[in-house]
C-alpha distance (Angstrom), angle and dihedral (degrees) to the residues before:
residue distance angle dihedral
M1 . . .
A2 3.79 . .
Y3 3.79 118.3 .
S4 3.77 135.1 -159.5
A5 3.79 111.4 -81.4
A6 3.81 87.2 -131.4
I7 3.81 91.0 62.4
I8 3.81 93.9 48.7
A9 3.81 90.4 46.1
Y10 3.80 89.8 50.2
A11 3.82 89.4 53.0
F12 3.82 89.6 58.4
V13 3.81 92.9 43.8
K14 3.79 89.4 53.0
K15 3.81 92.3 47.9
G16 3.80 90.2 50.2
I17 3.80 92.9 50.5
E18 3.82 93.7 43.9
D19 3.82 92.8 47.8
G20 3.81 94.3 45.0
N21 3.80 88.0 -117.9
P22 3.83 103.3 108.0
V23 3.78 120.0 -166.9
T24 3.78 129.7 -134.0
Q25 3.76 121.0 -132.7
M26 3.82 90.7 -102.8
K27 3.80 92.4 51.7
L28 3.80 89.5 45.2
Q29 3.81 91.2 56.6
K30 3.79 91.0 51.4
L31 3.82 94.2 46.4
V32 3.80 90.5 53.2
Y33 3.82 89.3 47.2
F34 3.80 93.5 51.0
A35 3.81 92.3 45.6
H36 3.81 89.5 48.9
G37 3.81 91.6 49.2
L38 3.79 91.9 47.4
H39 3.81 91.1 48.9
L40 3.80 91.0 49.9
A41 3.81 91.6 49.1
L42 3.81 95.9 46.2
Y43 3.79 101.6 37.7
G44 3.81 106.3 18.7
E45 3.78 92.4 -124.6
P46 3.81 134.1 93.8
L47 3.80 121.6 -99.3
I48 3.80 93.4 -152.7
S49 3.78 129.8 39.7
E50 3.82 96.2 -141.9
K51 3.79 124.4 78.2
F52 3.79 126.6 -115.4
Q53 3.78 118.1 -122.5
A54 3.81 126.6 -151.1
W55 3.81 104.9 -114.0
K56 3.80 127.0 171.4
F57 3.82 95.4 -91.2
G58 3.78 96.1 39.5
P59 3.78 140.7 -80.8
V60 3.81 114.1 -7.6
V61 3.79 136.0 -178.8
P62 3.82 103.6 -148.3
A63 3.82 91.8 -148.1
I64 3.82 90.4 59.8
Y65 3.80 90.7 47.0
H66 3.80 92.3 52.5
E67 3.79 94.1 44.2
Y68 3.82 93.7 51.3
K69 3.82 102.8 29.7
F70 3.80 91.5 103.7
Y71 3.80 88.1 70.8
G72 3.81 91.1 58.6
S73 3.80 110.9 -168.4
S74 3.81 93.7 -32.4
P75 3.80 122.3 114.3
I76 3.80 110.6 -94.2
V77 3.81 101.1 -119.1
N78 3.81 97.0 163.8
T79 3.78 139.7 11.5
D80 3.80 96.6 -126.5
L81 3.82 94.4 117.0
L82 3.78 92.5 41.4
F83 3.78 94.1 56.6
L84 3.79 98.8 35.3
F85 3.81 88.5 113.8
G86 3.81 100.4 10.5
D87 3.75 141.2 76.1
I88 3.81 116.2 -102.2
E89 3.81 91.3 -170.6
Q90 3.81 90.3 62.7
Y91 3.81 90.6 54.9
D92 3.80 92.7 45.9
D93 3.81 91.5 48.0
T94 3.80 91.3 51.7
L95 3.82 91.6 47.1
A96 3.79 89.7 53.9
K97 3.81 89.4 54.0
L98 3.82 97.6 52.0
D99 3.79 111.4 126.7
S100 3.80 121.2 -113.9
K101 3.82 92.8 -101.5
A102 3.80 92.5 56.3
K103 3.80 92.1 45.2
K104 3.81 90.5 50.0
A105 3.83 93.3 49.4
I106 3.82 90.6 49.4
A107 3.82 93.8 45.9
L108 3.81 94.3 46.6
T109 3.80 92.1 47.1
W110 3.80 93.3 47.6
G111 3.80 92.5 46.4
A112 3.79 92.7 50.8
L113 3.81 100.7 39.0
K114 3.82 109.7 25.2
D115 3.80 92.3 102.4
S116 3.81 95.0 45.7
S117 3.79 117.7 100.8
A118 3.77 123.4 -119.8
I119 3.81 88.8 -112.2
Q120 3.82 92.2 52.8
L121 3.80 90.5 50.4
S122 3.79 91.5 46.0
N123 3.81 90.2 50.6
W124 3.81 90.2 51.8
T125 3.79 90.6 53.7
H126 3.83 89.4 51.5
K127 3.81 96.5 57.3
K128 3.78 118.4 130.0
D129 3.81 112.8 -81.6
S130 3.81 92.5 11.9
P131 3.81 116.7 141.0
W132 3.81 89.4 -108.8
E133 3.81 93.0 50.1
K134 3.81 91.4 49.3
N135 3.80 92.6 51.9
Y136 3.81 106.2 32.6
T137 3.79 119.1 108.9
N138 3.80 116.8 -176.8
G139 3.79 111.0 -108.9
V140 3.80 95.0 12.9
S141 3.80 118.2 100.2
D142 3.78 105.6 172.6
I143 3.81 101.2 68.8
V144 3.79 109.0 124.8
I145 3.80 119.0 -132.9
P146 3.83 104.0 -138.7
N147 3.80 116.0 -123.4
E148 3.81 89.0 -133.5
E149 3.81 90.0 62.6
I150 3.80 92.1 46.1
Q151 3.80 91.5 49.5
K152 3.81 93.7 48.2
Y153 3.80 92.2 47.7
F154 3.79 95.0 48.8
K155 3.80 92.4 46.1
E156 3.80 87.4 56.1
Q157 3.82 91.8 48.2
I158 3.81 98.3 48.8
P159 3.80 112.7 84.6
Q160 3.78 111.8 -116.3
P161 3.79 118.3 -135.1
Q162 3.79 115.0 -104.7
V163 3.78 114.3 -116.9
P164 3.84 111.9 -142.5
């Protein structure tokens, strides 16, 4: 099941706050991207319903950008601005209802990347032959990165178990 990118982003924001390791908006975008790619590779289905676009600093979901832009480039240490006009209980209720696949993709991504900087994650998304690199055009920010390309790339990046 695909979820709203806002819900998956909120899961990472919460983890960052709870762990004392808050994320910036740029890092948040990359964490959602990596979790989405992992989910596609492991389960063959998208984690989020929205599409990533190839922006200058890597893959971006515009909805996440607009929801968190009030934080600028600062670490997101609370959700006060996020829920100024919204309902935090709705987000928390939806988080509690995530399926086990989504929870696993989020947990694995957070465990592996929580200590990486936004720049490191951005650099990883910019590697040669990455889905971002194949789709980015300088000065254009609305080019969609196809899920099929993300899935293929992440399947190639995830080590496959050795069969004896």
